[in-house]
TORDOGU-408241 format. One record per residue (C-alpha): x, y, z; residue in one letter. Coordinates in steps of 0.05 Angstrom, whole numbers, padded with zeros to 5 digits, always signed. Layout:
BEGIN
XYZA ...
***
This chain:
BEGIN
+00000+00000+00000M +00056+00048+00018L +00093+00033-00047S +00029+00048-00086K +00020+00114-00050R +00092+00132-00063L +00087+00113-00137S +00023+00154-00141G +00058+00213-00108F +00116+00206-00158V +00067+00206-00215M +00036+00270-00190V +00106+00301-00185L +00121+00278-00256V +00056+00306-00283C +00068+00373-00247L +00139+00375-00276F +00114+00361-00346L +00060+00413-00337L +00112+00464-00314A +00156+00448-00374V +00097+00456-00422S +00077+00522-00391L +00147+00549-00390S +00164+00523-00460G +00233+00505-00434A +00255+00433-00422E +00306+00419-00367V +00366+00384-00400L +00408+00379-00338C +00398+00389-00263D +00430+00370-00196M +00401+00300-00199I +00431+00287-00268K +00497+00318-00247L +00504+00267-00191R +00504+00212-00245T +00558+00247-00285L +00611+00255-00230G +00642+00219-00172E +00608+00219-00106A +00666+00257-00077S +00645+00316-00120C +00584+00328-00074F +00578+00344+00000N +00526+00318+00049E +00479+00375+00031A +00479+00353-00042G +00520+00414-00063E +00573+00406-00116M +00645+00419-00096T +00687+00420-00160P +00750+00379-00151P +00815+00416-00166D +00775+00477-00185G +00731+00448-00240A +00675+00398-00253F +00672+00378-00327M +00622+00332-00362F +00600+00320-00434P +00559+00375-00467A +00521+00329-00514Q +00449+00321-00488G +00460+00369-00431N +00458+00437-00465I +00429+00469-00527N +00485+00506-00563A +00435+00547-00604E +00397+00577-00547R +00381+00563-00474G +00385+00583-00402C +00435+00564-00348V +00415+00577-00275E +00458+00561-00214F +00478+00587-00147E +00549+00589-00121F +00582+00603-00053K +00654+00624-00057P +00707+00611-00004N +00741+00676-00023W +00726+00750-00020T +00738+00794-00081S +00803+00834-00080D +00797+00892-00131P +00872+00902-00132Q +00885+00832-00158K +00872+00817-00232R +00844+00747-00220H +00803+00713-00274H +00753+00660-00252I +00709+00618-00298T +00643+00605-00264L +00611+00567-00323F +00633+00545-00391T +00610+00503-00450C +00676+00489-00483W +00691+00459-00551Q +00757+00493-00561D +00787+00563-00552K +00749+00588-00615D +00681+00558-00597N +00654+00566-00526N +00604+00599-00481I +00625+00627-00414G +00608+00666-00352I +00669+00696-00320N +00689+00738-00260L +00751+00783-00271R +00768+00822-00209G +00700+00852-00192V +00674+00851-00264D +00623+00797-00282L +00615+00785-00357Y +00589+00734-00407A +00617+00712-00474T +00593+00674-00535Y +00651+00653-00579T +00641+00623-00648V +00694+00609-00701A +00746+00648-00661G +00704+00712-00656K +00692+00730-00582R +00633+00774-00567N +00631+00798-00496I +00559+00821-00490Y +00560+00856-00424L +00592+00861-00357Y +00577+00890-00289S +00609+00899-00222G +00603+00839-00174L +00643+00839-00110S +00633+00771-00075V +00642+00754-00003K +00663+00687+00025A +00607+00644+00051G +00550+00681+00015E +00506+00651-00041W +00500+00684-00109Y +00449+00664-00161R +00463+00671-00235I +00412+00667-00291V +00444+00664-00359F +00397+00668-00421N +00428+00664-00491Y +00402+00658-00562D +00444+00650-00623S +00388+00665-00671R +00361+00732-00693N +00304+00738-00643K +00286+00796-00599I +00285+00782-00524L +00235+00827-00491D +00255+00850-00422D +00303+00791-00415A +00358+00795-00363Q +00420+00766-00394F +00454+00759-00326I +00402+00770-00273S +00376+00743-00208G +00411+00767-00146M +00470+00798-00184I +00468+00872-00177S +00514+00925-00148V +00488+00984-00110N +00420+00974-00140G +00446+00971-00210K +00393+00937-00253P +00400+00871-00292G +00427+00874-00361F +00394+00861-00427Q +00417+00812-00481L +00433+00855-00542E +00371+00849-00585Q +00381+00814-00652G +00448+00784-00635A +00458+00723-00679R +00512+00669-00682F +00518+00600-00713K +00515+00550-00656P +00578+00509-00641M +00581+00434-00649S +00570+00395-00584L +00601+00329-00606E +00669+00346-00577K +00647+00399-00526A +00646+00395-00451S +00610+00434-00397I +00646+00458-00336G +00631+00491-00270F +00698+00514-00243G +00737+00567-00207F +00804+00572-00242R +00842+00635-00224S +00894+00673-00263R +00935+00717-00217G +00920+00684-00150W +00963+00629-00120E +00911+00608-00069A +00863+00553-00089K +00793+00578-00099L +00736+00532-00078D +00661+00541-00078A +00597+00502-00071Q +00546+00499-00126I +00472+00483-00119R +00405+00489-00156N +00434+00478-00225V +00382+00480-00281Q +00403+00479-00355I +00344+00491-00403Y +00338+00478-00477D +00313+00548-00491S +00309+00615-00457C +00273+00610-00392H +00226+00665-00367G +00233+00708-00430V +00188+00718-00489Q +00213+00712-00561L +00188+00757-00615H +00192+00742-00689V +00181+00800-00737P +00123+00782-00784P +00130+00776-00859E +00117+00842-00894Y +00070+00850-00953E +00101+00906-00994L +00057+00966-01009D +00096+01021-01044M +00038+01065-01062S +00048+01114-01004S +00124+01112-01004L +00178+01144-01046R +00251+01129-01053L +00295+01180-01018Y +00356+01188-01061T +00397+01243-01028D +00429+01199-00975V +00502+01203-00958H +00529+01132-00951H +00595+01116-00919R +00630+01055-00893Y +00674+01068-00833I +00719+01013-00860R +00736+01060-00918D +00780+01100-00868F +00820+01040-00843I +00881+01013-00880A +00864+00941-00900Q +00916+00888-00885K +00904+00850-00949S +00887+00867-01021D +00849+00805-01039D +00778+00808-01065D +00748+00764-01010S +00682+00788-00981P +00688+00838-00924V +00667+00815-00856R +00617+00870-00847F +00625+00876-00771D +00609+00938-00730F +00657+00922-00674S +00714+00931-00722Y +00687+00995-00753G +00659+00966-00817N +00589+00995-00809S +00548+01029-00861L +00524+01098-00836V +00470+01136-00875M +00460+01210-00866T +00400+01249-00891L +00407+01324-00901P +00352+01334-00849Q +00307+01291-00806A +00258+01250-00845R +00205+01198-00828T +00235+01132-00852V +00185+01076-00867R +00224+01023-00906L +00295+01001-00920L +00314+00957-00978K +00381+00921-00971I +00410+00885-01031S +00466+00835-01020V +00506+00795-01070N +00492+00721-01055S +00503+00674-01115P +00482+00615-01074K +00416+00616-01038E +00433+00619-00964P +00410+00564-00917D +00385+00615-00866Y +00350+00683-00870P +00400+00736-00889L +00356+00787-00853A +00381+00754-00789D +00450+00781-00804S +00433+00855-00801F +00420+00904-00745G +00389+00973-00755L +00399+01032-00709Y +00377+01105-00713A +00390+01169-00674A +00337+01221-00656D +00366+01291-00658N +00432+01256-00669E +00436+01233-00598A +00459+01165-00576W +00440+01110-00625Y +00382+01064-00606Q +00362+00999-00640R +00304+01006-00688L +00245+00960-00675P +00234+00920-00739I +00159+00918-00751L +00164+00867-00808A +00214+00835-00855V +00212+00805-00924K +00266+00771-00968E +00265+00764-01043E +00314+00727-01089R +00334+00764-01152E +00385+00728-01197A +00448+00725-01156D +00424+00776-01105R +00380+00776-01044T +00335+00835-01030N +00315+00846-00957I +00259+00893-00938W +00254+00920-00867F +00192+00958-00846K +00207+01010-00793V +00178+01075-00768D +00224+01129-00744C +00242+01202-00755T +00317+01212-00760T +00374+01239-00800R +00420+01183-00781F +00415+01109-00794L +00466+01055-00781K +00468+00985-00810L +00516+00930-00790Y +00526+00856-00798N +00518+00824-00730Q +00537+00755-00753D +00612+00760-00751S +00621+00688-00774S +00587+00700-00841V +00624+00741-00894P +00575+00787-00930I +00592+00834-00987S +00580+00908-00975L +00505+00918-00986P +00468+00970-01026E +00415+01006-00986V +00354+01045-01007E +00315+01088-00958V +00241+01102-00970Y +00201+01158-00939E +00140+01201-00954H +00164+01273-00944I +00178+01314-01005L +00247+01345-01016N +00248+01418-00993P +00256+01472-01045S +00287+01521-00996A +00324+01521-00930R +00276+01511-00871Q +00307+01567-00829S +00341+01633-00844G +00318+01700-00874L +00328+01728-00944R +00355+01801-00939L +00375+01827-01008A +00404+01809-01076E +00459+01844-01116Y +00486+01819-01183N +00467+01746-01169D +00496+01750-01099I +00443+01734-01048H +00448+01760-00977F +00413+01725-00921W +00416+01715-00846S +00413+01655-00799E +00409+01647-00723H +00468+01618-00685S +00438+01548-00682L +00437+01537-00757G +00504+01512-00783K +00511+01539-00854V +00543+01489-00901M +00576+01513-00966R +00523+01480-01010D +00461+01493-00966D +00398+01517-01000L +00377+01590-00994L +00318+01605-00949P +00252+01624-00982A +00242+01698-00999P +00211+01740-00942A +00137+01747-00948A +00141+01823-00944A +00196+01825-00995G +00249+01851-00946V +00267+01814-00882G +00281+01845-00815V +00331+01811-00768I +00305+01807-00698E +00348+01793-00636L +00333+01794-00562S +00375+01788-00499G +00383+01814-00429C +00435+01863-00404K +00505+01835-00401G +00489+01780-00451E +00522+01765-00518I +00475+01749-00576E +00501+01717-00639S +00475+01710-00710F +00502+01700-00779Q +00503+01742-00843L +00515+01703-00906I +00531+01720-00979A +00513+01665-01029F +00551+01668-01094S +00540+01621-01154K +00615+01623-01169E +00679+01642-01136A +00697+01716-01140S +00755+01759-01116P +00704+01806-01084Q +00704+01810-01009R +00640+01807-00969F +00636+01850-00905G +00586+01885-00862V +00582+01948-00819T +00531+01968-00766F +00498+02034-00747S +00486+02053-00675N +00423+02021-00647L +00371+02073-00627L +00325+02055-00569G +00275+02084-00520P +00282+02157-00500G +00341+02168-00546G +00382+02112-00514A +00436+02082-00558E +00477+02019-00564I +00541+02037-00601G +00563+02001-00664S +00628+01983-00627D +00586+01932-00588R +00585+01888-00652F +00642+01842-00670S +00650+01805-00737V +00689+01743-00752N +00698+01705-00817R +00674+01632-00810V +00726+01582-00832A +00708+01513-00856Y +00745+01453-00831I +00753+01394-00881D +00734+01330-00844I +00744+01270-00891P +00741+01222-00832N +00680+01245-00795P +00657+01231-00725S +00614+01169-00715P +00546+01178-00748F +00565+01242-00785S +00587+01251-00857R +00651+01273-00894P +00645+01346-00911D +00675+01415-00897T +00643+01440-00833W +00638+01511-00807P +00673+01522-00740D +00735+01567-00732A +00721+01641-00725L +00777+01678-00758M +00804+01746-00740A +00786+01776-00808E +00721+01816-00810E +00707+01801-00884D +00714+01742-00931T +00732+01730-01003E +00672+01701-01041L +00676+01627-01057T +00624+01586-01093E +00564+01574-01046G +00552+01605-00978N +00602+01653-00945N +00581+01666-00873P +00604+01718-00823L +00593+01707-00749W +00565+01768-00712I +00565+01780-00638N +00526+01835-00603L +00551+01848-00532N +00492+01882-00498I +00517+01933-00447P +00502+01919-00374R +00477+01991-00367E +00432+01989-00429A +00361+02017-00422I +00310+01961-00431P +00265+01965-00492G +00265+01961-00568E +00325+01984-00609Y +00332+01992-00684Q +00390+01999-00731G +00416+01987-00801I +00465+01935-00827I +00505+01954-00889S +00523+01896-00934L +00589+01909-00968L +00628+01883-01028L +00699+01907-01032D +00682+01959-00978G +00624+01990-01015K +00552+01986-00992T +00510+01946-01042V +00449+01933-00998A +00423+01943-00928T +00382+01905-00878A +00340+01926-00818A +00358+01902-00749L +00313+01902-00687K +00339+01886-00617V +00298+01877-00554R +00335+01887-00488V +00302+01853-00429F +00298+01887-00362A +00343+01840-00323F +00418+01829-00321T +00462+01767-00325L +00508+01761-00265P +00580+01777-00280K +00603+01709-00256S +00563+01651-00286P +00521+01604-00244F +00547+01543-00282Y +00614+01515-00259K +00644+01492-00325S +00718+01479-00319I +00771+01456-00369S +00839+01424-00367V +00885+01478-00396F +00948+01451-00428R +00989+01514-00438T +01045+01477-00475K +01002+01477-00538Y +00991+01552-00532I +01066+01562-00529R +01075+01515-00589Q +01021+01544-00636Y +01009+01613-00608C +01076+01638-00583P +01053+01710-00580E +00989+01695-00541V +00993+01704-00465T +00958+01664-00412I +00917+01725-00396E +00894+01730-00469D +00869+01658-00465C +00834+01669-00399L +00799+01732-00426R +00771+01693-00485L +00748+01636-00438F +00715+01686-00392S +00680+01722-00449R +00647+01655-00467N +00628+01646-00394R +00673+01586-00379L +00674+01576-00304G +00749+01567-00298G +00809+01523-00313V +00850+01470-00278V +00918+01494-00255G +00907+01570-00249F +00917+01608-00206P +00976+01565-00187E +01016+01553-00125F +01091+01545-00124Q +01129+01509-00070Y +01197+01483-00049Q +01207+01414-00019L +01238+01414+00050T +01258+01359+00099E +01195+01373+00139E +01146+01380+00080G +01137+01438+00032V +01149+01513+00035E +01088+01544+00000L +01101+01604-00045D +01036+01643-00055T +01064+01703-00093S +01047+01678-00162K +00977+01659-00138F +00966+01728-00111L +00989+01761-00175E +00937+01722-00214M +00880+01723-00163E +00852+01792-00177K +00854+01782-00253F +00824+01712-00249Y +00767+01725-00201F +00753+01801-00208D +00767+01815-00282E +00750+01747-00312C +00696+01732-00260N +00712+01657-00258F +00675+01617-00206N +00719+01554-00201I +00791+01532-00208F +00829+01467-00202G +00887+01462-00153L +00953+01452-00190N +00999+01392-00181N +00949+01343-00150V +00938+01294-00208Y +00951+01227-00174L +00928+01173-00223G +00885+01148-00279E +00856+01082-00304G +00893+01025-00269G +00953+01062-00245Q +00973+01112-00193T +01023+01169-00203R +01080+01190-00160S +01082+01260-00130W +01148+01298-00139E +01180+01230-00153N +01155+01201-00087F +01121+01134-00100P +01046+01134-00089S +01026+01130-00016M +01098+01123+00007S +01119+01156+00072E +01150+01216+00037K +01092+01220-00011Y +01043+01226+00047Q +01088+01274+00086K +01101+01324+00030H +01036+01320-00008L +00997+01322+00057G +01036+01385+00078D +01022+01418+00010Y +00947+01404+00015L +00942+01428+00087S +00978+01493+00074K +00940+01506+00009A +00875+01495+00046E +00893+01543+00101K +00915+01596+00053F +00852+01590+00010L +00809+01599+00072H +00845+01664+00088T +00830+01688+00017R +00758+01663+00023K +00768+01619-00039L +00764+01548-00009A +00693+01540-00037D +00718+01555-00108K +00773+01502-00114V +00767+01429-00135I +00818+01373-00127L +00818+01335-00193Y +00858+01276-00167L +00843+01215-00211V +00815+01206-00282D +00770+01148-00302E +00794+01094-00254P +00786+01020-00271W +00734+00985-00227S +00787+00936-00202I +00826+00995-00174C +00768+01030-00137Y +00794+01010-00068D +00864+01032-00085M +00841+01101-00106F +00792+01105-00048A +00854+01101-00003E +00885+01160-00039I +00821+01202-00035Y +00814+01185+00039S +00885+01208+00050F +00873+01274+00013V +00808+01287+00052K +00846+01275+00117S +00895+01330+00099K +00847+01380+00068S +00777+01361+00092P +00743+01425+00070T +00767+01423-00003L +00723+01389-00053K +00750+01327-00088T +00727+01307-00158M +00729+01240-00194L +00710+01225-00267T +00670+01162-00254E +00600+01137-00239E +00581+01143-00165P +00572+01071-00149W +00631+01047-00106H +00618+01049-00032G +00689+01067-00010G +00694+01124-00059L +00625+01151-00043L +00650+01172+00026K +00708+01213+00001V +00688+01243-00067V +00651+01309-00067D +00640+01318-00142I +00622+01260-00188W +00637+01276-00260C +00607+01228-00310S +00566+01223-00373S +00517+01180-00334Y +00502+01223-00273V +00430+01229-00298T +00416+01155-00282Q +00370+01144-00222P +00421+01102-00184V +00474+01157-00194S +00427+01212-00173K +00407+01174-00109R +00479+01159-00089N +00500+01232-00100I +00441+01258-00061R +00449+01208-00003E +00523+01226+00005H +00513+01302-00001D +00556+01305-00063A +00549+01344-00128S +00543+01323-00200A +00585+01349-00258F +00578+01322-00329T +00627+01298-00380Y +00588+01303-00446W +00650+01317-00489N +00625+01278-00551T +00567+01328-00561V +00616+01382-00580F +00640+01350-00645A +00654+01397-00702T +00611+01357-00750D +00550+01354-00705K +00487+01399-00704P +00493+01463-00665A +00435+01444-00620V +00477+01390-00587R +00522+01436-00545P +00463+01483-00534R +00428+01429-00493M +00483+01426-00440V +00455+01482-00395G +00384+01457-00401W +00399+01383-00387A +00443+01404-00328S +00388+01445-00297D +00335+01391-00305S +00383+01339-00272N +00413+01384-00216D +00481+01382-00249I +00525+01438-00225K +00581+01439-00276G +00618+01407-00334H +00689+01383-00344L +00723+01393-00410F +00783+01346-00415W +00815+01395-00462G +00802+01465-00490I +00865+01471-00533C +00892+01400-00536C +00924+01402-00604W +00972+01346-00589G +00954+01308-00653R +00972+01368-00696G +00945+01433-00724D +00869+01430-00713P +00858+01461-00781F +00891+01400-00815T +00882+01345-00763V +00810+01355-00743P +00782+01287-00726S +00786+01212-00725I +00855+01188-00742Y +00889+01122-00759I +00944+01092-00716R +00974+01024-00728D +00920+01009-00778N +00867+01019-00724V +00815+01074-00724M +00817+01115-00661Q +00746+01136-00642E +00758+01211-00633W +00701+01257-00651S +00720+01316-00696A +00742+01373-00650G +00742+01330-00588N +00795+01363-00543G +00791+01434-00565W +00742+01492-00570L +00792+01544-00595V +00840+01549-00653Y +00909+01581-00662P +00910+01637-00714S +00953+01619-00774P +01003+01673-00755D +01007+01649-00683G +00988+01718-00656K +00916+01705-00633K +00873+01652-00601L +00809+01643-00640L +00740+01622-00616S +00696+01572-00651S +00622+01564-00667I +00619+01508-00616R +00649+01551-00561F +00601+01608-00578E +00541+01561-00574I +00566+01534-00507L +00567+01605-00482R +00495+01613-00503D +00480+01548-00466S +00514+01574-00403F +00472+01638-00410E +00410+01595-00416D +00430+01563-00350Y +00437+01631-00320D +00366+01646-00343Y +00340+01583-00309L +00377+01599-00244Q +00350+01671-00244L +00281+01641-00251L +00293+01593-00194R +00318+01650-00150Q +00256+01690-00165H +00210+01632-00148L +00246+01625-00081A +00234+01697-00061S +00187+01711-00003D +00147+01766-00039S +00125+01725-00100I +00050+01718-00111G +00015+01652-00122I -00003+01664-00195V +00066+01690-00210E +00096+01629-00176Y +00052+01580-00215R +00070+01613-00281Q +00144+01609-00266G +00141+01537-00240K +00104+01517-00303A +00161+01546-00344L +00213+01505-00305L +00172+01442-00313D +00165+01455-00388E +00239+01465-00395A +00254+01400-00358A +00206+01362-00403R +00238+01393-00464M +00309+01370-00445V +00303+01314-00393P +00375+01290-00406D +00432+01295-00457A +00399+01248-00507T +00331+01282-00516E +00325+01355-00537Y +00286+01397-00588P +00307+01430-00652D +00334+01502-00656A +00265+01534-00654E +00248+01495-00591G +00307+01523-00554F +00298+01593-00577L +00223+01593-00562T +00233+01566-00491M +00288+01616-00477R +00245+01673-00498N +00186+01649-00454K +00232+01651-00393I +00261+01719-00414A +00190+01747-00421E +00173+01722-00351Y +00236+01751-00320L +00226+01816-00358D +00156+01822-00329K +00167+01798-00257Y +00241+01803-00242S +00263+01869-00270R +00327+01899-00243D 
***
């Protein structure tokens, strides 16, 4: 009777198991029960947990894993605690055929990552921090799929693995690989260390290996029935292969491995944002493939040229045509920038031909700008500062009233920029220039013509563009000349109006004379509105740049440091690292601080230039995975601590006497490796012990517990993430940003304009520029962008590292369009802070408060972070709304 009951109970368990398998859709290929039959009894302890002998437990892969797709779940308890300063490498799980064909989950230092390797091509999908402690259990869930399927909300490595609340990671959608052969493969759970002499042991339990992804839903794009009636082929698309800029190692005619990770992507750029509905990809394929070629491609797009995001593929269709395969992808996005790459690195595919279909007609005129006048087939027009004018851009449509009026607005103490352009059908020796009358305002008030400045816009030839841009000549450098010789196409002049701080608010009018060879050939009307509030002399935004003066000495030998700082100040940079500087002499007891040079620079720096921040000189102590000595004393040695500590203590004491301690930052370490966090935390702790009131800065995400206690300013491109915001707030720190890639020469002007807005909406107090004149790769006029070194493309955006140019004669330092737009962005930030100050006043009325708060909320929705922002009109409209409010309620 008992045996019948037991057999009945077993049958119930079997039925429940089969039901669970049928519901989940995933069959268990291997579990702890099966593992006990595959190994010696000595491999398991009394609790049934696996203890890998000699650091590894291996068994045949055939029948125990699906190489095409599947899920591996297990828990492990280590007998060791992670040591970030040791570069150990531990294999937690592997399915191993040979070094060129394997799957693995690995722990390197405190980085957990997964790999899928086929035919010698390793693809490390993702990694995250994981610091383990001896005696604690950790659960790993590993989903993988070698086919081109989309995993919705699938955690690639999930379960209990997270660091400081960092969320689980996603399997890259659409990743596809041919599965390995399992006939000669083995599975292993092991803990083999590289770099540690001590033996590492662990217990393993709750192993489940499924034949398909477990707990995730697969999505297959449906077949697409072509309907071309509402679509049209968009022909004006710039195509470029990044591989074209890389020296190839062989000259054979074998198909190119069209692989993004090696720079062989196809990037498509439209002249302006369009709604893309359909892409047709044609690939040479003499033999009909035995798998869908559509699986081999990934599609990405960028809204407003922000970070690329994968395009959802609504449907797909393949057609054979002679020796070619046509692949149709149905999508729905509005973008200027599309990226196509072959994500199957094991399959060689010839470079495809791509057609883009959309339904918006080509424009007959430029969408922004204002026609002013015409003289002998030379067309004069104007454009605001956020419209980059390319040589071959279309002219704007004629003004409705026949003659356009240029309109500007700004508050007192603000610089407003715009462009005046002469379009010529052919090159001419004539020189285009402009002059201005005085501006006449209310009650006879005047703004003198000397408040205008004019600079010729120079074009930078960028044959190797930044990622997702296009080869072209791009406008950027602002030359010292106030006129320009006419070339074929557009010839722009950059105009700045510096509104006096004492100007009377109201409407002003004036006349612009358009000159050819110094003679007036046409005029244009100018209206300027001056708002009744004033920008503070010192900006609210604490932007700071590393200032490498050696390049100034090399390229601009006649330019002084003061000349440079005046230009930086005019564009409302917050300050620089290294100035004002301290000098010192080493002594047996420590250092003898010399403050004379600091005092000489202090008044100029803070009172004339109105900088609000500076970086203490000679405190750069490390980067990446290495520390730096200080005055030849090894890092954290006795003399290092004695002398550096004395320097910090004396500098802190002196800065307090000058009431400048709140303006200095200690930029100690740059972009540390995660395995070195504890090492650098020790350095930061030492610095804080010697100068506790001075603010330390680190260019890294605020996630590491030891560093969170000793870093005051976290500078990262990811400080807008919720986890980062919470950690910064909980540790009473501040956020700076590091969005250096948005300042590329060959990017739209709206990108740098968003900095002030995104900073305000995310409580970011400043920005670090890693370089403002870093011309170490050569003259920025001739070496402007991505470059090749050792046959490898270095991913440098055009203009990354500088915002200024040396004049050809070396006598002046020149601004750039990007630097001017950043100034406008810093002024926008000032507007937002003035609005916040007004809303915090005690005398504000309820209606007035609600109107102002609604503007702040609207601005935050407009630019929630660095990847989402409007077009030029959106920025200008929002700015004017805030200006109107301040003009009405917060008049000086």
